N, C-alpha and C positions, 0 to 999 in steps of 0.2 A: 665584712667591714672593709677589706682591702679594695673590693670592687667599687664601693661608693667613693672611697678616697681617691681612687684612680679617676673616676668619673669627674669628680670635682676638679682635679688637676687638669684633665683634658679640656673641660669647659672653660677654665680660666685661661689656659694657653690659647684657646680659640676665641677668647674675648666674648663669650656668651654669658653676659652678666646675669640676666634674669634666670636662666636655667641653672647657672652656677649657684646663685643664691638659694634657689629651690632645693638643690641637691644638698647644700650645707644645712638647711633647716631639717631636711630628712635625716641627715647624719646625726645631728644633735638630738633629734627625737629618738634615734636608735640607741642613744646613750654613749656615743663616741665623745671622748673628752674634747672640749673646744680647742685646746692647744694642739692636739693631734690632728684635728680637722684643718687647722691653720698650717701646721708645718708639714704634715705628711700628705695633705690634700692640695689646698690652694698654693702653698709654698712651692711644691714640686712643679706645679703648672707654670708658676712665674719663673722658676729657675730654667725651665725648658724654653720658654719664649725669650728670655734674656740671652741664653746661649745662642739661640737662632738669630737674634738681633746682632749679637757680636760677630757672628759668622757671616753676616750678610744674607741670611736665609729668611729673615723676617724684617719688616720695615716699621717706620713710625706708627702708622695706623694700627698695626697689630699690637705693638707695644702699648699704645695708649688704651686700646680696648681692654687688653689684659690687665692693665693698671687700674682701669675703672672697675673691672670685675673684682679685683683684689681689694680695692678700697671698700666696696660694698660688703664683701665677705668679712673683712676685718671688723667692720662696724657691728655686724651680727655676732661675730665670735666674741668680741670684747664685752658686748652686752650680756652674753651668757656666762661669762667668767665672774668669779668673785672679784671685788675691787683690788685686792692685793695681787692676785695672779695677773689681772689685766694690766696693772701698772708695771709689773715686772716684765711682761711680754712686749709691751709697746715701746718702740724706740723713742717716740716723741710725737707731738702734734705740730703740724706745719701749716701755716697760712702762706700761700705763694701767689704771686701775681705779677703782671707786666706793668711797669710804671705808667703813670698818666701820660697820654699822648702817643704811646707806642702800641701798635696793633699787631706786632709780630709775636707769634706764640709757639713756634716749633720747638725752640730750645726749652722753653718753660714746660711745654707738654711732656717732653722727654724726662725732664727733672721730676715732674709730678709722678710719672709712671714708675720711674726707678726708685723714688723714695717710697712709694706704696709697696713695691716689690720687697723692699728692705725693712718692712715693719713699721714705717711711719704712717700715721693717720694724716692724710693730705686734704686740705681745703683749698681748692684752686679758684681764685677770684677772677681768672681770665685776663683780658687785655684792658688797657686804658683805665687802670684802677686809680680812683682818687686817693689822695693821701690818707684821709680820715678813715676810709673803708678798711685799710689794713688793720688799724688798731681796733676798730669796731668788731671786725670778724675775729681777731685774736682774742679779744675779751670774751666774745660769745662762745667760742669753742675751747677756751682755756688752753691756748696754744703755748708751745715752747719756742717755736721759731716763727719769724716773719722773714720771708725770702722775697726779694725784689730783683727784677732784671730789666734791662733795656738794651735795644740795639741802636738807639738814637742818641746822639750827643745832646740833642735838644731836651731830652727827658732826664738827663743826668741830675739836674737840680732837684727833681722830685725824690730822688733817693735820699739826699741829705735832708730835704724837707720832712720826709716821713720819719727819719730818725730823730730830728729835732722835735717833731710833734710827740713822739713817744716820750722823749725826755720831758717836754713841757707838761705832759699829762701825768707825770710821775710814775711811768711804767718801765723805765729803762732797765731795771734789774729783773724784770719779768720775762723778757724775750731776748733770744739770740737774734740779732738783726744781721742778715747776710745779703750780699749783693753779687751780681754777675751780669754777663752780657758783653757783646763785642767791644764797646768803647769803655767799659768799666775796668780800670786797671787795679792791681792790688794796692798800688800807692794811693789811688783815689779812695778805695775802700777803707784803708787804714786811716787816711786823713780825716774822713768824715766820722770816724769812730765806730765803724761796723765791726761785728765780731768775726766775720769770715768772708772770704772771697774764693771762688773756684772757677777754673777755666772751662771744664766740661760738665755735662750732666752727671757722669760717673764720679767726677771729682766732688760734685755737690753732695752726693751721698756720703762719701768719705769725710768731707768737711763736717757735715752734721753729726756724724757718729763721733768724730774727735771732740767736737764741742760738748756734747752731752756727757762724755766720759771724764773730761778734765778741765773744763773752762767755765767761768761764770759769765752770765749775761750782763756784762757791764763794759764801759769804755776801757780800753787798754788790753782787753782779752781778744787777741786776733789770731785766726787760723787761716793760712793760705794753702790751698791744695792745687797743684798744677802738675798733672801727669805728663805734660809735654815738656817740662823744664829739664 
């Protein structure tokens, strides 16, 4: 059992998604508990690559590939669990994307990878995402979070437009709406009624965890996380 769990961890750390998924399926066939596969197998691999990234020994491509492998594995693992256990294990479901007009995605990609590492189910819409696409995807995957970012001041209005659309369609209390990116200040985030703002990708994970633990998805509930402050 330990051998296959180590194999899963190594494959995740190496970003070998297809082989990691195959190894996970084999582990489940052997009767290893899904939660053990996730925590003692895939999770150990993600911990390893995260430590390498923090130490400057691994870089964004490696982190993103490992995050993709982790996301694929989580889907299989959660499907194999009973509903109650899956709900207790998963931190939350995230829809993330770059605001309309913005094609910069490095920061968003890091956020996606780190959220996956930390137990969130991540649905990445990519770049230049239309306002309505966020809510459509959130409804489709039963999301808890809608995360938007931009590095362009010209795309800032789309952040408030998306939140307004969520309100207009009667879904405000269903989703934590959080924003970030270079020109996005905490003052701007709070002014438009967002639930959270974070400076870095690591702060984003902390912010999401804080929100699910003690805040409601509604106007007036605001969490700011800034590790550089």
